[in-house]
C-alpha positions as CSV (number, residue, x, y, z in Angstrom):
1,M,92.7,142.1,100.0
2,R,90.4,140.0,102.2
3,I,91.6,136.9,104.2
4,S,89.0,134.5,105.4
5,Q,88.6,130.9,106.4
6,A,87.6,128.7,103.5
7,N,84.5,126.6,103.5
8,A,83.1,123.8,101.3
9,D,82.0,126.4,98.7
10,D,85.7,127.2,98.1
11,V,86.7,123.6,97.2
12,A,86.8,124.2,93.4
13,D,89.1,127.2,93.8
14,L,91.3,125.5,96.4
15,A,91.6,122.5,94.0
16,R,92.6,124.9,91.2
17,L,95.3,126.5,93.4
18,L,96.7,123.1,94.6
19,W,96.6,121.9,91.0
20,L,98.6,124.9,89.8
21,D,101.0,124.6,92.7
22,T,101.9,121.0,91.8
23,L,101.5,121.2,88.0
24,H,105.2,120.5,87.4
25,E,105.5,117.8,90.1
26,E,102.7,115.4,89.3
27,P,103.0,113.9,85.7
28,A,99.8,111.7,86.0
29,Q,97.2,114.3,86.9
30,R,93.8,113.6,85.4
31,S,91.9,116.9,85.5
32,V,91.4,119.7,87.9
33,D,87.7,118.8,88.1
34,A,88.5,115.2,89.1
35,F,90.9,116.5,91.7
36,A,88.3,118.9,93.0
37,A,86.0,116.0,93.7
38,E,88.8,114.1,95.4
39,L,89.7,117.2,97.5
40,A,86.1,117.7,98.5
41,K,85.8,114.1,99.7
42,W,89.2,114.3,101.5
43,W,88.3,117.6,103.2
44,A,84.9,116.3,104.4
45,G,86.8,113.7,106.4
46,H,89.5,116.1,107.6
47,Q,87.6,119.3,108.2
48,D,88.3,119.2,112.0
49,S,92.0,118.8,111.5
50,H,92.8,120.8,108.3
51,L,91.7,124.4,107.9
52,A,92.2,126.5,104.8
53,F,92.6,130.3,104.7
54,V,92.0,132.1,101.4
55,A,92.8,135.5,100.0
56,R,90.5,137.4,97.7
57,L,91.2,140.7,96.0
58,F,88.3,142.7,94.7
59,R,86.6,139.8,92.9
60,P,85.3,136.6,94.5
61,E,88.1,134.6,92.9
62,I,90.6,133.2,95.3
63,V,94.2,134.3,94.6
64,G,96.0,132.6,97.5
65,M,95.7,129.9,100.1
66,A,97.4,128.6,103.2
67,W,96.3,125.4,105.1
68,V,96.9,124.7,108.7
69,A,97.0,121.1,110.0
70,L,96.0,120.8,113.7
71,V,97.6,117.8,115.5
72,P,96.4,116.8,118.9
73,R,99.4,116.0,121.2
74,V,99.7,113.4,123.9
75,P,98.3,114.7,127.1
76,R,100.5,115.4,130.1
77,P,99.6,115.9,133.7
78,G,98.1,119.3,134.0
79,A,97.9,119.7,130.2
80,T,95.3,117.3,128.8
81,S,94.4,119.4,125.8
82,R,97.6,119.9,123.9
83,L,97.7,120.9,120.2
84,S,100.4,121.6,117.6
85,A,99.9,123.1,114.1
86,D,101.7,122.9,110.8
87,I,101.3,125.4,108.0
88,Q,101.0,123.7,104.7
89,S,100.4,124.3,101.0
90,V,100.8,128.1,100.9
91,F,100.3,129.3,97.4
92,V,99.7,132.7,95.8
93,M,98.9,133.1,92.1
94,P,102.1,134.3,90.3
95,K,100.6,137.6,89.2
96,Q,99.7,138.5,92.8
97,R,103.0,137.6,94.4
98,G,105.1,140.2,96.2
99,Q,102.1,142.0,97.6
100,G,102.1,140.5,101.1
101,I,99.3,138.1,100.4
102,G,101.2,134.9,101.3
103,S,102.4,136.6,104.5
104,A,98.9,137.6,105.4
105,L,97.6,134.1,104.8
106,V,100.3,132.5,107.0
107,Q,99.7,135.1,109.7
108,A,96.0,134.4,109.7
109,A,96.5,130.6,109.8
110,S,99.1,130.8,112.5
111,E,97.0,133.2,114.7
112,H,94.0,131.0,114.3
113,A,96.0,127.9,115.4
114,T,97.3,129.8,118.4
115,H,93.8,131.0,119.2
116,L,92.7,127.3,119.2
117,G,95.4,126.5,121.7
118,S,98.3,125.3,119.6
119,L,101.5,125.5,121.6
120,R,103.6,125.2,118.5
121,V,103.2,126.2,114.9
122,T,105.7,124.8,112.4
123,V,106.2,125.1,108.6
124,H,108.3,123.0,106.2
125,S,109.6,125.6,103.7
126,G,111.5,125.7,100.5
127,R,114.7,127.8,100.7
128,K,113.3,130.8,98.9
129,A,110.5,131.2,101.4
130,V,112.6,131.0,104.6
131,P,113.2,134.7,104.9
132,V,109.4,135.3,104.6
133,Y,108.7,132.9,107.4
134,E,111.5,134.4,109.5
135,R,109.9,137.9,109.1
136,L,106.7,136.4,110.4
137,G,108.4,135.2,113.6
138,F,109.3,131.6,112.6
139,E,112.8,130.4,113.7
140,S,114.9,127.5,112.5
141,S,115.2,124.7,115.0
142,R,118.0,122.2,115.4
143,Q,115.7,120.0,117.5
144,L,113.2,119.4,114.6
145,L,114.5,116.4,112.9
146,K,113.1,114.4,110.0
147,R,113.6,110.9,108.8
148,P,113.9,110.6,105.0
149,P,112.0,107.8,103.3
150,D,113.9,104.6,102.6
């Protein structure tokens, strides 16, 4: 397995994985090709704040991804360059699950965010994935609150 940071050449594969990840959630999807064009346009405008990491096995095809959103924080005296990060859209093809690919992707994205100076790396997880994130050093926090939409 090889983990690397994705680039514009990977947009079609990233779109395919995002498409598969949300296939049962989005009833009005047009086509994966149309979504790939939308993703390419979106990412061109967000390439400084959203990085994708991809996993490949022995073929060039991408079998997993993890995104990290980098969020600049309000400066404080003595700390004018503060950064937080949020792990997003982690997905591994069903046939490749259980092989540590998702963990390796999250680890790579988290380490990269920390290397860039992020003081905090968060993830919003489904219940089934919580033990995976805990094994990777994430902890639940009672201080992290969310406001549901109206």
